[in-house]
N, C-alpha and C positions, 0 to 999 in steps of 0.2 A: 692886406687879407691874407698874405702869406702868412704874416706875424698871428693872427689870430687862427687859423688852421693849425701852426705850430703848438699853441697854446691849447689847443681844444686836444691835440694828440696828447700831449702830454697829462693832461687831466685823466683822460680816459685809462692811459696805462698806471699812472699812480691809484685810481680806483681801483685795479684788477691786484695790484699790490697789497691795498691797504685789506681787500677783501678776505685775502689768505691769510696774514696778520691776526685778522679779527676772530677767523676760524680757529686757528691755532689756539687762540687765547681763552676762548669757549671752550675747547677738548681738555686743554689744560686743567682750568677750573673745575669743569665735573668730575676729571678723574682724581683730584684731590679731593673734591667733595665725597664721592666715592669710597676713597681711603679712609677718610675722616670716621664715616659713617659706620663701617666694618671694623676698623681695627682701633678706632680710640673708645668704643662702648656707645657713641653716640644711637647707633643701631637700637641698643636694648633699651632705649628710653620710650621707643614704639610697641613695646610688647608690655600689655598690663597681667599684674600678676593675679594669679588665685590662693582664695584663703579657706582653707589652711593648705602649704605649699608640701606639707607629708603629714599624713594619718595613718592610724594604725588600730584596727578593729576587730572584734569577733566575728564571727558569720550572721550569730543571730543583732547583733546591734545595727546601727545606722549611723550616719554621719553627713553633713552637709558640704559642699563645696559653692563658693560664693566667688562672686566676681564684681569689680566696682561700680558696674553700671547698672542704671534702674530701667531696664529694658531687656527684652529676651533674647537670651544668646545662644549659639549654637555650641554644644558640648560633646567633645570628640574622647571617646573612650578607647583605649588600647590595652591591651595585655601583652604579657611576656615582652614584647619589645613595641617602642614605640611607633612603630611602623605598621603595628598590624591591627586595625580597626576593627572592632566587634560591635559596637554601637552607637548612634549619632541621637542624643536628645536636645528639643529646642526647649528652654524654659529661664527664666531668672534666676533660678537655684537647682543643683543639682544634689538630688538625694540619693547617697549610696544605701542600696538595702537590699539584701536577700541575693545577692553576689555570692559565687562560688569563692571558696578559700585561694589565694593567690596574690599576685602582684598587679597593679592596674595603671595606668598612665593616662592621666585626664590633661586635655588643652580645651581651649575656647577659641572662639572668635565670634567678632561683632563687626559689620560692615566688612574694611579692609584689614581691621587690626586683629592680631594674634596674643594671643597670653603665653604666659611661661608654662611649664609642665608641673603639674601637680601629681604626687605619687600617692596611692593608697595600698597598703598593706593589710589584707585580708585574711586574718586566721582562723583555722577551725575550732569550733566552740568544745572548749575541754567539757570534759564528761567523765564522771565516774562508773566503771561498769558494775561493780558488784561490791558488796558489802557484807562483810561476816564477823558476826559475834559468837563466839564460843563460851557457852557458860555450862561447865561440867561435861557432861557426854554428848549436849544438846547443841546444835548450829544453827543461829537465826541468820537469816537472808534477806537482806533489804529491808529491814523493817525500821519504821519511821519512830517510834517509840518502844522502850522495853523496860520491863520490871526486873530489879537484879534484888538480889537478898543480901544486907549488909555483911561487910567482910568477905564477900564472895568473890573468888579471882577469875578474870575473864581476859579473852585475847580477841583484840581487834584486827582485822585485815581489812584493807581498804585497795581495791585494783581501780587505776586509773588509765585512761585511754588516750594515749599521744605522747609526745614529748615534753611536756610543760613541766617546770618546776612545781611541785606540789609540796603543802604543808599543813601537816595537820595539826588542830587547834583541840584541845581537851580544855573545855572552860577557859578561855582565850590565852590559855597557855600551849606553847609548842612543844607537841611530843614525837614529830617524825616529821623529817622531810627526805625530798627525793621525787624519782619518777617511776611510774609503772606499778609498782606494788609498796605500800606502808604497811608497815606492820607496828604494833604496841601491845604490851603484858601490862595490865594492871588489876587494882585492888579497888573493889566498891567502897568507898565509904561516905559519899555524900552523892547528890543528885548530880549529874553532869549533862553538858551538852559537848557533840562533836561535829566539828565545821571543818572543812578543806578550803585552802586558797590556793588558785593557779596563778602563776604569774610567767610574763613573756617581757622582758625589758621594763616599761613602766606600765604595761596593759596587765590589769589584775584581775579574777572573776572569783568571787566568794559562794560558795554553797552551804547550807546546811544539812547534815545528814542524818542525826538521830538523837532524840532524848532517851535520856534513864530515870528512871525514878529508884530510887535506892530505900528499901523498906526492912525495917525488922522480920516482918512476916510477910510472905507471898500469897495473893489470892490464888485460889486455883486455878488450873490451866486445861482450858476445854479444846480440844480438837476434834472438829468434825470431818470424816472421811467421806461421806455420804449424806447427801449429792456432794459433786464435787465443786460445782461454781455456784455463786451466790443467787444466779437468775437460770431457772431451769424451767421446761416445760414437763405437763404431767404425762407420768408416761400411761402407754395404751394399755395396761394391765389395770390403771386405777388405783394402784397399790404402791404409795409413797413410801420408800425405806429410809431410814432417818439412824445412822449409825458414826459412835464416835468414841472418845476416850477422854476421861477425866484425869488430873493427876495433882496433888497438893500432899507437900512432905508433913505436914501435921494431920493428915487424914481428913476423909470427905466424909460431911454429915448429910447431905441430899443432893441430888439432881433432877432438874424442872424443866418440864417442856413449856415455852410460852408461844403461844400461836395465836393469831388474828384471821377473822374471814369476815366479808362483808360488816366490818367495824364492831364486832363481838369479839371480845378478849376473852380467853381462857387457858387454864391451866392443866398440865398433866403432871403427877408425882413419878419419873421413871425408876428413881432407886432412893433409899434410906437405907442409913446404917447405923447400927449399934456398937461397932468395933471399930477401932483405927483400921481405915484403909487408905494406903498413901496414891493406890493406882485401880481404875476399874474401866471396864468397858460398857456400854450403853447400846442399845438398840431398840427399834420400833416400827411397826408399822401400820403407816396410816391408809384406812379404807376411805379412798376419796369418793365414791358412789354414796356415801352417808351424806356427804353435803350437798349433793346434787348441784354441782357446780355448772355455770352457764360460761359459753365462750365469751373471754375478755377478763371474766374474774381471777383471783388468785387467792392462795393461804400464804401468809408469812409468819414465820417461827423462829425462836429462838431457843437457845439452851442455856440456861442460869444454874450455877455450882455455888455450892457455901461449903466452908470447912468449918473442924470444929470450935475455931474461936470467932466464929459468925462473920468472917470475910467472904464478900460476894464477888461472883464473875459471871460474865454472861458471854456467848459468842457474839460473832456478828450476826446481822437478820439476813435469813434466806427466804427467797421468793419463787413459790412454784406457781406457774403460770398456766392457765388454760387457754391456747391459742387461739385465734378467730381461723376462720378458713382462709382468708385472705391473706394473713401473716404467713401460716403453714404453704398456701402456694406461691407467695412472693419467694420465701427460702429455700424450697424445692427448684421452684425454676431458675434461681439462681446456680444451685448445686448441679442440675443437668446442664445448663448452659457452660458450668466448668468442666463437665463431664464430655461433653462434645469437645471442647479445646484437647483433651486428654487424648480421645480418640484420634483426632486430626495428626496430632505430634507422632503417635503411634504409627499411624499410616507414613507419614513423611518418612520415619525411621526405618521401615521395612523397605519404602522405594530406596532410599539410601542403601540398604542391606543388599541389594540385588547387585550393584555394580561393585562394592568391594569384593562380595563373595565371588563375583567370576574372576577379578584379579586375583584374589586368593588360589583359586583351582587352576589357573594357569600359571602359578608360580611353582604349585606342587608338581606339576608336569616335570619341572628342571629341581627338584629338589636334591636330587642326587647330584646335579652340577655346583651347587650352593656349597659354600664354604660355611663355619661354624657360627658366624656373626649372622650371616644373611638368614642361615635358619631359625636362629635365635629372633630375627625381625619377623620371619613368618610365623612364627608360633606365638608373638605378642599381638600380631595383625588378627588373627583368630579369638583370641581372647577379648580384643576389644571390640570386635564384631559381637561376641557371646553378651560380654559386659553391656552393651547397648541393648541389645535385647532384652536382657533381664530387668535393664532400667524402665524399659517399656512395660513388661509384664507386670512389676511393682505399681506403676500408675493405672494399669487394669484393675490390678488387687484392691486398690485405695478405693476405687469407684466403685466396688461391690457393697462396702458400708453404706454409700449412699441409696443402692438400691434396697435393703435390707431396711434401712429407715423409713423408705417411701411404701413399703408394703405393711408398716405397724401402723400408717395413718389411715383413717377412713375418709377416702378420697373416692373420685368418680370412678365406677365399676369399670368404664371403657379405658381410663389410666392406668387402673391395676390391671387390667388384662395385657396391656402393651409392656407393662411392668414386668411382668412374666416372661415374656415373650425376651425381654433385654435379658432378662437374669439367665434365661436357658442359653441364649446365644454366647453370653459372656465365660458361662460355663464350658461352653463347647470348645471355644476359642484357649481358653486357660489349660481346661485338661486335657484336650485330644492334641490340637493343632499346635500348639506351642511344644507339647512334650516331645510330639514328633520330630519338630524341626531342632530342637537341643539335643536330641538322641541322634538325630544323622549328622550334626555339628560336631560331636564329639566321635564320631567313627571318621569323619573324613581326612583328619589328620593321619590318621592311622593306615590309611589305603595308599598302595604303591603302585596298582594294578590301574593300568589308564583306562578300560574298560569298566571296571568297578566303579573307579573314580567319576566316570562319567554318569553311569547310573545311578548314584547317590547325588551327584548335582542336580540330575532331573527330578530326583525325589523331592530336593529341597526346594527347587523354584516350585514344584508343585504346591508343598505346602506354602509356600510364602504366597503364591497365587491364593490358595484357598482363606490364609489369613486374612489376605487385602478385601477379599471380596466379603468377608462375613466382617471385617471392620466398618468396610462401605454400608452393609446393611445395619449393622449398629449404629453407626451415625444418624440414619434413615430413621429407626426408630428412635433415638434421642429427639429426633426433630419434631417429629410425630408427638411424642410425651411433652414435649416442650409447648408445642403448639395448643394440645389440649389444657394441659395446665394454666398457659395464658388465660385460654378461653374461660376455664372455672374459675379464675380468679377475678375476671372482669363481671362473671354473673354475680357470684359473692359481693364484690363491691356494689356493683349497683342494687343488690337487692337490699344491703345494708343501710345504703343513701337512700332508697325508697322508703324503709321502715322508717329512719331517723327524721327525711322530711315530713312525714306523716307525725310523727311523735312531736317534732317542732311546732308543726302547723295546730295540733289541738292543744300544745300548751299554750299557744299565741290566741287562740280562741278563749281560752279559760284564764286568762290576766296574766301570763308571765311578764315580770317585770322589762322596760322595755331597753335598758341599759345590759342586762343579763341575754336579753333576746339578741342583740346586737353582738355581743360575744359569741353565742351558738352560732350565728349566720356566718360568722368570717372564719370560724372554725368549719364549718359546711362548705364554707367556698375553697377551703386549703385541701378538702377531701374532691373536692369536685376537680381542683386543677391536677391533682394526683391521678383520679381517674382518667381523665382526658388526654394526661401524657400516656399513660398505658394503652389505652385506646387508639391512640395516634400512630403507638408503634407497633402494634397487631396487625392494624388495618393496613398498613404498608404492604404486607406481603400477599394482599387480596387484590390490589390496585389493576392490576394487568388481566384479572377474569373478567372476561364480558360477563357472565352470568350474574354475577353480583354485583354490577355497576350500579343498577338501580338501587338497591337496599343498600349500598356504601352512601350513596346521594342522600336518601332519606335521613341515614345515622347522622352526616353530617349537619344536615339542616336542625333536626331535633336538639343535638348537642350545642348549635348554635342559639335556640329558643333557649335551653336549660340555662345557659349563662346570661343569656339577655335578663330574665327572670330572676335569674339571683342579682344582678346586679341591681334590677328596680324592688327588689325584696330589700337591699341593704340601705337602699335611697330611703324606701318607705320608714323603714324602721328607724334611722338618723333623723328622719323628720316627726316622729312620734304618731304615723298615721297608722294604725294597727289594722282597720278594715280592708286599705290596701294592700298591706303585706300579705295579710291571709290570701286576700283575691290571688295575688302573684305567687301564692305557696301553694294553692289550690292549681294552678297554670303547670308550674315547674312538676308537681307530684304527678300530673298526668301525662306530661313530656316524659317524665324516667320510666314511668310505665310501659309507653310506646317504645321506650329505647329498648328496654326488656325484651319486648316482642321482637322488635327488629333484628335484635342480636341471636335470639332463636330460630327467627327465618335465615340469619345470614349463615348458622350453622347445618342449618338444614339443607340450604342451596349447596353449601361448599360438598357436605357428605354427597349429594346428587351429582355434582360436577364429576368429583374425583370417581363416582361409581360410574357414570357414562365414558369416564374416559380409561377406566380400566376395561370396560366391558370392549371400548372397541379396539383397544391393545389386544385383549385377548382373542377377539375376532381374529385380528390379522396374523397372531402368533399360530392359532388353529389353520389357518389357510396355508402358510405357508410350509407347516409340520405334513398337511394332508397332502401337498403337491410333493414334497420331497418322498413320503413315502409312498405314493402312487407309483411315482417313476424308478423309484428304488424297487419295487417288489416286483417290475417290471424289466431290470436290468440287473439283477444280484450277479449275473457271471460275468458281466461286461465291466472289468476293473479299470477301461480307460477311462471311463467318465464318475470315476469316484472322486477325483479331485474337485468337478464341480459340485456333486454334492456333500464333499467335506466345506466347502467355502459358504454352501447356502445353508448347513447346520450351524457353521458358526455365525452367522447373522443371526437366524433366530433363536441362537443362545443370548446373542446381546439383548436381541428384544426379551425374551424370555427373563433376562436377569433386572430387566429395567421393570418389566411386570412383578417380580418377585420383589423387587424395593418398594414400588408401588402400593400393590397389596398387601405387604407385609405380613405373607403367611410364615407358617414356623418353618425356619431356616430356608437352606436353600435347598431342599432335596429333589426338586425336580431338575436344577439343574445339574446334578449329580448323575442323575439319569442320562440325561441328554449328553453329558459328558463321556459316559461311558457308551453312548451310541457311537459318538465322534472317534473314541480310541479304539473302537472293535470294529470300525468300518471296513477298515482293508485287511484284518485279520478274518473276522466272522462277521460277514455283510450280515447274515440272518438274525443275530442275536442282535445289532446294532437297528434291523428294522424292526423285530419286537418292542426295545428300548423306546425307538421313536412312537411306535403305535401306543406303548404306556403311558408316555408324556401325555399323547393326544387325550387319552382314556380321563388321564387325571385333569387335564385341563377343562375337561366335559363335566366332570363331577366339580371343581370351582365354580364353573360359570353357573351350575344348579344351584351351588350353597348360595351363592350373590344373590340368584333370583327367589328366594328362599328365606332370606334375612329379617324379612319384615313379619316374621314369627314371633318373635321375641318381645314385640312393639308393647304389649299388652303389661306386661312387667314391668317394662321400663316406665310407663305410664303411672302406674300404682307407686311407683319409688318416688317420682317427682311429685305427685298429690300428697303424698306422708311425709317429703320433704318441706313443702311448702306448708304444712299445717304444722308442721314442728317448730318452724321458723315464725310462724303466727301467735303461738301457743308461748314462745318465749318473748316476742314482742309485748304480749298481754301480761305475762307476770313483771316485767320490767316497767310498764307505763301502772300497773298495779301497785308494785312496791314505792315508786315515784310519789303516789297521791298518799300513803300511809302517815307521813310526820303533818301533813296538811292541817287546819281544822276544817270541820265537814259544813261548807257554805255552799251556797248555790253553784258555783263554776264547780267545783269538787263533786256536787250531786250530777251536775248535767255528764259529767265526764265518767262516772260511774255507771250511769245508764247507758252511753255508748259500749263503754266495756262490756255490758252484760248482752249486749245486741250481739257485739263481734262474738261474745263467748258461747251465745245461742247457736249462732252460724255455723263456728269449727264444730261444734257439738252434731249438728246435724251431720255436715260432712263425714264426720269421723263414724257415726254411727250409719251412713250408708256405705263404709269402706267395710266395716263390721259385716254388714249383710252379703256383701258380695263376696268376701275370702272365704275360702275353703280351707287355709291353713289353720288348725287347732291352735298352734301357739299363739299365731300372730293374731287370731279371734280372742285369745284370754287375755293378752298384752293391751289390745283395744278395748276391752272390757273393763280391767284395772285402771286404764285412762279415762273413761268413761265416767265411771263412780266418782270418781278425783274431781273432773269438770264439774257431776253435777252438783258436789257438795260446796265448790266456790261459787257455782251460780246461783245456789239458794242463799248462801252469805250475802252476795250482791245484790239480789231481788230485795234482801233485809234491811239494806242499805247500813251492814255491820263491816266497818272498814277497821279489820283486825290483822294479825299477822297471820290468823288460820286460813285466811283466802289465799296468801301467798304461798303457805305450806301445801295446801291440796294443788295450786297450781304448778309448785315444783315437783312435786309427785308425778302428776298428770305427766308433766313434762317428760321426766322419769321413764315411766312406761309407755311412751309414744317412743323414746329412743330405744328401748327395748323391742318395741315393735318393729321399729326400721330395721334393727340389726335381725331379727328374725326373718323379715322378708328379704334382706342381702342373704342370708343363709340358704333360703329356699331358691333363690334366684340363682345362685354359684354350687348348690349341692349336686351330686351325681344323679339323681332322681328328677331333674328338671325336666319340664316338658317345655314352657313358652321363651325359647330363647334362639338365637343363631345358629346354624348348624357350623360344628367345629370344622375348619380346614382341615383337607385330608394329608395325613403326616404320611409321607414318602420314606419307604425304608432305603438302608444304604444301599448303593450299588452290590456290594458284596453278597448282600442276603437277598438279591431280587429272585423273586419267585416267579414265574412267566405263567405258572399254571393257577389261574385265578378260580375263587369258589364258585360254585354252581349258581348260588343264591344271588350273587353281587353279577354276575353274568347275564342272569336272567332279569333282573331289574334294571340293567343297563340298556338290554333289548328292547324293555318295556318303554323306555323314554327314547329312544332313537326316532320315534316318528315326530318329534319334535325340531329335529334337527331339519338343516337345508337338505332336499333330496339327494343333492349332488355328493353329499357327505354320510347319507345313510348305508349306501352300497359299501363303503370302504369299511366304515366301522361294524357294520354285521356282518362283514366277511371276514374280520379279524377276530370278532367274538365267537362267530361260528367255530373258526378253527382252533379257538381256545377249548370250546368244550369238545372237539373230537379228541384232542390231545390229553 
């Protein structure tokens, strides 16, 4: 037993010793394994390679980074240093495209395996800045092809962007190398081409610059100065001026104008020469009224010249378009949005200006203690302030061009009215307030007396305050103009779509080819999508107004029905089901008409909501000022409570400022009067009281003007009726001209009968307007339009489908346009009667006259009975006091 116990003890101790030995052997093996893995290169066998491991491309090219596995890999893209990650993409292959120039490090990982690093260098795209070819005394810039006389010397200059090595080729022959600027002088003996090659290491890029054709005798060279651009809109005067010059060394024989309108080509001989003249100018004035262009039509023309040897040359084709109302509103809306950004930037500059100016004035107080360098810095600081303000002034001056352009176009009268306000306010900012500000800034650097310095600083602060307030008012006006333009744009788009839907439906009923119909319906759907986007953008600003919530819901429902009908129409046309297509077209037509009415209701509801809000705010301001006036009159000698009146007037001023912005009255005249009342409260309280009462009286006049604003509604209705008749006549003209090339079949006959019925209906409405009108010029124009319509109607009744019908319809349309112009002149002439009263224009505080004319006072006394009894006593007392004075 003792022996067994001894053996057991020995075995246990041996096991402990062997356990330690086993652990030591395992640790030693692992350490050797790790050393082999990291220092013998064996570890790198587990990093899979990327292909390629280096690539160099230009920024507009692309390359692919591949990995050896056929499954998705996570690619990590680093920039500058491998540690800074900018992008992670998971894909089977990585495409490098549209990256900025620079060096990129790319890694990849699959499961736990990682890749080696691939480097991609992206170089900027080589670019030719400009090409100049000098021939004699003329320099041609960036031409794609040139005509050169044989034996003539030329100088070629090519300016290159970047530090690439550039090689210039002349008919595959190297003529110049270098960077930046390449030059070559040569003699034209045969036709040649000029190319350029850019090199960066092994990377190359070649561009074709231009071709030159060498001739023994050159054709005439034509240069057109007016119009300046190849595509332009017709001028407001309807007088198109074409001006240019022709040059030929051998002599010019003749100059011809080729023009095309409505697929008819015509020629006009501008000049013919009997003697040798190497250079001459030409000019012509086109009277576009003679062509009776309709919106959407265009005039195309070229100038052709011939020399004495019979060589011809012609200019590029110029296009003069009659833009549609939709295009006009779209373009102007963008320009107004740009103008709003300009005004916002100017406001931010003036806000920053005040802080900088205060720092400058503080520095001026210690000007005597400053050394020469510090005084120089001070001067530079003032110059920097003035430069920033001048930049802001230039931005506002540029916007005046947009305003002048808006005036030339025949757009909505309401928009024109607001444009006139914008122009007046902009001139006030530019000519008065900014000039005063600059004059004061120029004086401030020369003043050393601290009291005078403080006085001029106060004047500058007041100027800045006026400018910022006027810029705010300017911005509000621009917002209103933009809102009105967007509304008018939607109306024109809706009306065009409604007319187009009616035309397509009639064509479908008269047997239009189904493939052509499908294309027309697809175009119509695109126009619908564009209109829907515009409508959604405009309606976002109305979503929080409760009074129009019902109309907005109806609009959304109608738009959904329109799009649903369009999908059904396309499906029916695709399946060649004509009757079903016509049925859905009629449904969509009625929905579009309903949307037009809903938008008119929306505009009326918005005007009513705005008017209600203004009346509420006006009443609030009047109550505040009447309370101040009543208490101030009883405490004119109690100066201890003047600070309370001062605070109350400041609060009333803020409300009046908001009212001025909402009502868009002519400038901020009432604010000037109230400012005068606030400033004179402590020094001359009686004058301050008179100013407050004058503001109350002016607010009462504005209130009366708002109540009588509906007096001009009759003229507006007449304008709308005439505009509607114009659009209908234009539609009839287009439909008639569309039938002209067709053979006289039954569908054409039925369409003619429909046109005749619509022409009769239009004539009866025009006759009704003629009978009701008292304007002689308007009656004359309508009478001439009726005569032309009568002639067209007779031709249609005889089923004589000729060019004469369209000519009579065009003449009728022209006379109707002249009638519309006469109606607008009547509405905006000084002798008009059916118009809303103009807002009262408030005089400047320095020119205030507190003695009101007796007639105005008596008129105001007669209107006092309409006021609240609480206010009658105060205003009657004030007006009677004025009569005694």
